[in-house]
N, CA, C and O atoms as a printed pandas DataFrame, in Angstrom:
     atom_number atom_name residue_name chain_id  residue_number  x_coord  y_coord  z_coord
0              1         N          MET        A               1   14.307   -5.259   36.498
1              2        CA          MET        A               1   13.153   -5.583   35.810
2              3         C          MET        A               1   13.512   -6.856   34.907
3              4         O          MET        A               1   14.499   -6.907   34.174
4              5         N          SER        A               2   12.687   -7.745   35.047
5              6        CA          SER        A               2   12.929   -9.010   34.256
6              7         C          SER        A               2   12.366   -8.870   32.719
7              8         O          SER        A               2   11.394   -8.175   32.425
8              9         N          PHE        A               3   13.141   -9.650   31.780
9             10        CA          PHE        A               3   12.640   -9.643   30.418
10            11         C          PHE        A               3   11.215   -9.717   30.271
11            12         O          PHE        A               3   10.642   -8.886   29.566
12            13         N          GLN        A               4   10.568  -10.647   30.876
13            14        CA          GLN        A               4    8.991  -10.916   30.893
14            15         C          GLN        A               4    8.252   -9.565   31.259
15            16         O          GLN        A               4    7.323   -9.086   30.609
16            17         N          GLU        A               5    8.817   -9.023   32.417
17            18        CA          GLU        A               5    8.057   -7.814   32.857
18            19         C          GLU        A               5    8.051   -6.622   31.694
19            20         O          GLU        A               5    7.066   -5.971   31.345
20            21         N          HIS        A               6    9.331   -6.515   31.219
21            22        CA          HIS        A               6    9.632   -5.687   30.218
22            23         C          HIS        A               6    8.640   -5.804   28.854
23            24         O          HIS        A               6    8.024   -4.839   28.402
24            25         N          THR        A               7    8.602   -7.128   28.298
25            26        CA          THR        A               7    7.813   -7.404   27.147
26            27         C          THR        A               7    6.408   -7.238   27.523
27            28         O          THR        A               7    5.613   -6.991   26.616
28            29         N          GLN        A               8    5.961   -7.344   28.801
29            30        CA          GLN        A               8    4.475   -7.268   28.925
30            31         C          GLN        A               8    3.913   -5.815   28.966
31            32         O          GLN        A               8    2.734   -5.535   28.751
32            33         N          ARG        A               9    4.947   -4.881   29.282
33            34        CA          ARG        A               9    4.612   -3.361   29.330
34            35         C          ARG        A               9    4.824   -2.787   27.862
35            36         O          ARG        A               9    4.458   -1.621   27.708
36            37         N          ARG        A              10    5.309   -3.377   26.875
37            38        CA          ARG        A              10    5.505   -2.812   25.648
38            39         C          ARG        A              10    4.288   -3.047   24.792
39            40         O          ARG        A              10    3.660   -4.106   24.759
40            41         N          PRO        A              11    4.009   -1.942   24.093
41            42        CA          PRO        A              11    2.720   -2.208   23.151
42            43         C          PRO        A              11    2.976   -3.047   22.082
43            44         O          PRO        A              11    4.125   -3.036   21.639
44            45         N          GLU        A              12    2.113   -3.807   21.545
45            46        CA          GLU        A              12    2.486   -4.486   20.245
46            47         C          GLU        A              12    2.462   -3.526   19.050
47            48         O          GLU        A              12    1.616   -2.653   18.858
48            49         N          ILE        A              13    3.544   -3.823   18.257
49            50        CA          ILE        A              13    3.770   -2.995   17.031
50            51         C          ILE        A              13    3.286   -3.522   15.740
51            52         O          ILE        A              13    2.952   -2.856   14.760
52            53         N          ALA        A              14    3.293   -5.007   15.891
53            54        CA          ALA        A              14    2.742   -5.703   14.695
54            55         C          ALA        A              14    2.212   -7.000   15.226
55            56         O          ALA        A              14    2.873   -7.674   16.015
56            57         N          VAL        A              15    0.961   -7.376   14.778
57            58        CA          VAL        A              15   -0.010   -8.541   15.067
58            59         C          VAL        A              15   -0.186   -9.337   13.827
59            60         O          VAL        A              15   -0.002   -8.923   12.682
60            61         N          SER        A              16   -0.613  -10.684   14.232
61            62        CA          SER        A              16   -1.254  -11.571   13.381
62            63         C          SER        A              16   -2.510  -11.035   12.809
63            64         O          SER        A              16   -3.160  -10.168   13.393
64            65         N          PRO        A              17   -2.897  -11.607   11.531
65            66        CA          PRO        A              17   -4.246  -11.212   11.032
66            67         C          PRO        A              17   -5.323  -11.568   11.923
67            68         O          PRO        A              17   -6.303  -10.822   11.944
68            69         N          GLY        A              18   -5.299  -12.570   12.649
69            70        CA          GLY        A              18   -6.378  -12.901   13.602
70            71         C          GLY        A              18   -6.477  -11.918   14.738
71            72         O          GLY        A              18   -7.571  -11.485   15.099
72            73         N          ARG        A              19   -5.377  -11.573   15.289
73            74        CA          ARG        A              19   -5.410  -10.640   16.334
74            75         C          ARG        A              19   -5.725   -9.168   15.655
75            76         O          ARG        A              19   -6.447   -8.417   16.310
76            77         N          ALA        A              20   -5.324   -8.801   14.631
77            78        CA          ALA        A              20   -5.801   -7.624   14.038
78            79         C          ALA        A              20   -7.262   -7.429   13.755
79            80         O          ALA        A              20   -7.812   -6.361   14.021
80            81         N          ALA        A              21   -8.012   -8.620   13.129
81            82        CA          ALA        A              21   -9.272   -8.672   13.089
82            83         C          ALA        A              21   -9.999   -8.544   14.317
83            84         O          ALA        A              21  -11.018   -7.854   14.351
84            85         N          SER        A              22   -9.499   -9.242   15.494
85            86        CA          SER        A              22  -10.182   -9.123   16.828
86            87         C          SER        A              22   -9.932   -7.643   17.425
87            88         O          SER        A              22  -10.828   -7.068   18.042
88            89         N          LEU        A              23   -8.859   -7.147   17.240
89            90        CA          LEU        A              23   -8.558   -5.592   17.615
90            91         C          LEU        A              23   -9.590   -4.687   16.959
91            92         O          LEU        A              23  -10.140   -3.763   17.558
92            93         N          ALA        A              24   -9.835   -5.033   15.601
93            94        CA          ALA        A              24  -10.634   -4.147   14.785
94            95         C          ALA        A              24  -12.002   -4.276   14.928
95            96         O          ALA        A              24  -12.767   -3.356   14.638
96            97         N          GLY        A              25  -12.448   -5.576   15.444
97            98        CA          GLY        A              25  -14.046   -5.927   15.654
98            99         C          GLY        A              25  -14.444   -6.320   14.473
99           100         O          GLY        A              25  -15.610   -6.014   14.225
100          101         N          ILE        A              26  -13.758   -7.019   13.477
101          102        CA          ILE        A              26  -14.287   -7.340   12.126
102          103         C          ILE        A              26  -13.725   -8.900   12.042
103          104         O          ILE        A              26  -12.932   -9.381   12.852
104          105         N          GLY        A              27  -14.275   -9.574   10.935
105          106        CA          GLY        A              27  -13.822  -10.892   10.760
106          107         C          GLY        A              27  -12.643  -11.141   10.002
107          108         O          GLY        A              27  -12.218  -10.253    9.262
108          109         N          ARG        A              28  -12.068  -12.229   10.093
109          110        CA          ARG        A              28  -10.699  -12.509    9.497
110          111         C          ARG        A              28  -10.855  -12.429    7.877
111          112         O          ARG        A              28   -9.911  -12.125    7.148
112          113         N          THR        A              29  -12.142  -12.735    7.410
113          114        CA          THR        A              29  -12.351  -12.713    5.933
114          115         C          THR        A              29  -12.215  -11.341    5.367
115          116         O          THR        A              29  -11.592  -11.103    4.332
116          117         N          LYS        A              30  -12.915  -10.326    6.197
117          118        CA          LYS        A              30  -12.942   -9.041    5.796
118          119         C          LYS        A              30  -11.451   -8.477    5.662
119          120         O          LYS        A              30  -11.040   -7.846    4.688
120          121         N          LEU        A              31  -10.730   -8.799    6.766
121          122        CA          LEU        A              31   -9.391   -8.387    6.910
122          123         C          LEU        A              31   -8.450   -8.943    5.721
123          124         O          LEU        A              31   -7.629   -8.204    5.177
124          125         N          TYR        A              32   -8.618  -10.244    5.368
125          126        CA          TYR        A              32   -7.875  -10.812    4.186
126          127         C          TYR        A              32   -8.284  -10.109    2.898
127          128         O          TYR        A              32   -7.467   -9.943    1.993
128          129         N          GLU        A              33   -9.562   -9.691    2.813
129          130        CA          GLU        A              33  -10.016   -9.064    1.635
130          131         C          GLU        A              33   -9.263   -7.646    1.636
131          132         O          GLU        A              33   -8.801   -7.278    0.556
132          133         N          ALA        A              34   -9.119   -6.920    2.624
133          134        CA          ALA        A              34   -8.494   -5.703    2.557
134          135         C          ALA        A              34   -7.022   -5.828    2.346
135          136         O          ALA        A              34   -6.481   -4.925    1.708
136          137         N          ILE        A              35   -6.320   -6.784    2.774
137          138        CA          ILE        A              35   -4.853   -7.076    2.484
138          139         C          ILE        A              35   -4.767   -7.536    1.010
139          140         O          ILE        A              35   -3.860   -7.016    0.362
140          141         N          SER        A              36   -5.499   -8.356    0.425
141          142        CA          SER        A              36   -5.717   -8.748   -0.952
142          143         C          SER        A              36   -5.893   -7.519   -1.897
143          144         O          SER        A              36   -5.233   -7.479   -2.936
144          145         N          SER        A              37   -6.723   -6.556   -1.589
145          146        CA          SER        A              37   -6.992   -5.426   -2.337
146          147         C          SER        A              37   -5.870   -4.468   -2.438
147          148         O          SER        A              37   -5.639   -3.755   -3.415
148          149         N          GLY        A              38   -5.133   -4.522   -1.236
149          150        CA          GLY        A              38   -4.032   -3.452   -1.215
150          151         C          GLY        A              38   -4.553   -2.340   -0.194
151          152         O          GLY        A              38   -3.823   -1.379    0.049
152          153         N          GLU        A              39   -5.775   -2.456    0.393
153          154        CA          GLU        A              39   -6.198   -1.385    1.145
154          155         C          GLU        A              39   -5.404   -1.310    2.584
155          156         O          GLU        A              39   -5.140   -0.248    3.148
156          157         N          LEU        A              40   -5.069   -2.610    3.080
157          158        CA          LEU        A              40   -4.354   -2.702    4.232
158          159         C          LEU        A              40   -2.891   -3.415    4.042
159          160         O          LEU        A              40   -2.784   -4.567    3.621
160          161         N          SER        A              41   -1.888   -2.673    4.367
161          162        CA          SER        A              41   -0.554   -3.398    4.136
162          163         C          SER        A              41   -0.242   -4.379    5.221
163          164         O          SER        A              41   -0.697   -4.245    6.357
164          165         N          SER        A              42    0.561   -5.393    4.855
165          166        CA          SER        A              42    0.966   -6.471    5.701
166          167         C          SER        A              42    2.443   -7.103    5.126
167          168         O          SER        A              42    2.924   -6.898    4.011
168          169         N          PHE        A              43    2.907   -7.776    6.014
169          170        CA          PHE        A              43    4.406   -8.335    5.563
170          171         C          PHE        A              43    4.497   -9.636    6.095
171          172         O          PHE        A              43    3.693  -10.111    6.897
172          173         N          LYS        A              44    5.596  -10.268    5.588
173          174        CA          LYS        A              44    5.755  -11.734    5.952
174          175         C          LYS        A              44    7.086  -11.825    6.607
175          176         O          LYS        A              44    8.035  -11.278    6.045
176          177         N          ILE        A              45    7.270  -12.468    7.758
177          178        CA          ILE        A              45    8.589  -12.888    8.309
178          179         C          ILE        A              45    8.673  -14.300    8.502
179          180         O          ILE        A              45    8.138  -14.843    9.468
180          181         N          GLY        A              46    9.413  -15.017    7.500
181          182        CA          GLY        A              46    9.335  -16.488    7.304
182          183         C          GLY        A              46    7.901  -16.707    6.837
183          184         O          GLY        A              46    7.479  -16.094    5.857
184          185         N          THR        A              47    7.164  -17.545    7.498
185          186        CA          THR        A              47    5.755  -17.890    7.039
186          187         C          THR        A              47    4.728  -17.096    7.692
187          188         O          THR        A              47    3.538  -17.161    7.381
188          189         N          ARG        A              48    5.246  -16.274    8.686
189          190        CA          ARG        A              48    4.060  -15.570    9.481
190          191         C          ARG        A              48    3.772  -14.188    8.819
191          192         O          ARG        A              48    4.693  -13.421    8.538
192          193         N          ARG        A              49    2.450  -13.893    8.578
193          194        CA          ARG        A              49    1.992  -12.734    7.972
194          195         C          ARG        A              49    1.692  -11.817    9.141
195          196         O          ARG        A              49    1.032  -12.285   10.069
196          197         N          LEU        A              50    2.112  -10.549    9.194
197          198        CA          LEU        A              50    1.937   -9.638   10.088
198          199         C          LEU        A              50    1.479   -8.284    9.775
199          200         O          LEU        A              50    1.859   -7.822    8.699
200          201         N          ILE        A              51    0.644   -7.483   10.607
201          202        CA          ILE        A              51    0.097   -6.254   10.184
202          203         C          ILE        A              51    0.622   -5.187   11.245
203          204         O          ILE        A              51    0.450   -5.394   12.447
204          205         N          ARG        A              52    1.225   -4.113   10.808
205          206        CA          ARG        A              52    1.648   -3.079   11.844
206          207         C          ARG        A              52    0.349   -2.472   12.324
207          208         O          ARG        A              52   -0.544   -2.049   11.589
208          209         N          VAL        A              53    0.350   -2.480   13.696
209          210        CA          VAL        A              53   -0.700   -1.775   14.301
210          211         C          VAL        A              53   -1.064   -0.379   13.840
211          212         O          VAL        A              53   -2.241   -0.018   13.834
212          213         N          SER        A              54   -0.070    0.417   13.453
213          214        CA          SER        A              54   -0.216    1.674   12.955
214          215         C          SER        A              54   -0.953    1.539   11.501
215          216         O          SER        A              54   -1.791    2.393   11.209
216          217         N          ALA        A              55   -0.701    0.637   10.718
217          218        CA          ALA        A              55   -1.194    0.408    9.481
218          219         C          ALA        A              55   -2.647    0.050    9.671
219          220         O          ALA        A              55   -3.455    0.420    8.819
220          221         N          LEU        A              56   -3.005   -0.577   10.624
221          222        CA          LEU        A              56   -4.360   -1.080   11.055
222          223         C          LEU        A              56   -5.206    0.032   11.536
223          224         O          LEU        A              56   -6.388    0.142   11.209
224          225         N          GLU        A              57   -4.562    0.891   12.349
225          226        CA          GLU        A              57   -5.286    2.166   12.665
226          227         C          GLU        A              57   -5.529    3.324   11.775
227          228         O          GLU        A              57   -6.457    4.109   11.968
228          229         N          ALA        A              58   -4.639    3.427   10.743
229          230        CA          ALA        A              58   -4.653    4.157    9.640
230          231         C          ALA        A              58   -5.804    3.709    8.781
231          232         O          ALA        A              58   -6.589    4.560    8.364
232          233         N          TRP        A              59   -5.976    2.347    8.465
233          234        CA          TRP        A              59   -6.934    1.776    7.602
234          235         C          TRP        A              59   -8.283    2.009    8.105
235          236         O          TRP        A              59   -9.207    2.298    7.345
236          237         N          LEU        A              60   -8.440    1.872    9.553
237          238        CA          LEU        A              60   -9.813    1.996   10.121
238          239         C          LEU        A              60  -10.029    3.534   10.183
239          240         O          LEU        A              60  -11.169    3.983   10.064
240          241         N          SER        A              61   -9.024    4.299   10.354
241          242        CA          SER        A              61   -9.300    5.822   10.275
242          243         C          SER        A              61   -9.889    6.468    8.921
243          244         O          SER        A              61  -10.524    7.520    8.852
244          245         N          SER        A              62   -9.509    5.526    7.759
245          246        CA          SER        A              62  -10.049    5.942    6.569
246          247         C          SER        A              62  -11.388    5.797    6.342
247          248         O          SER        A              62  -11.916    6.415    5.417
248          249         N          PHE        A              63  -12.084    4.986    7.133
249          250        CA          PHE        A              63  -13.492    4.722    7.120
250          251         C          PHE        A              63  -14.243    5.925    8.034
251          252         O          PHE        A              63  -15.433    6.183    7.851
252          253         N          GLU        A              64  -13.531    6.545    8.909
253          254        CA          GLU        A              64  -14.079    7.694    9.542
254          255         C          GLU        A              64  -13.919    8.913    8.742
255          256         O          GLU        A              64  -14.713    9.830    8.948
256          257         N          GLN        A              65  -12.949    9.058    7.806
257          258        CA          GLN        A              65  -13.009   10.071    6.799
258          259         C          GLN        A              65  -13.919   10.096    5.741
259          260         O          GLN        A              65  -14.266   11.113    5.142
260          261         N          GLU        A              66  -14.349    8.811    5.495
261          262        CA          GLU        A              66  -15.414    8.603    4.234
262          263         C          GLU        A              66  -16.604    8.969    4.910
263          264         O          GLU        A              66  -17.404    9.455    4.111
264          265         N          LEU        A              67  -17.066    8.922    6.162
265          266        CA          LEU        A              67  -18.311    9.390    6.706
266          267         C          LEU        A              67  -18.442   10.877    6.727
267          268         O          LEU        A              67  -19.573   11.363    6.738
268          269         N          ARG        A              68  -17.281   11.717    6.734
269          270        CA          ARG        A              68  -17.409   13.091    6.836
270          271         C          ARG        A              68  -17.915   13.729    5.530
271          272         O          ARG        A              68  -18.080   14.947    5.461
């Protein structure tokens, strides 16, 4: 198995804010508001800001819980 085949099969564990917004179906502005307010955690590696997919899923799940 080549490195490229291996990396294509692995799920993403952290994504850029733009990708996170796309996955969540929301705008980047709303996503950055959630990061700024502390509702959604993110981190930086160098100049890149990343969001763990698990944190994004937990943040989205919190809205489901509010509806109950």
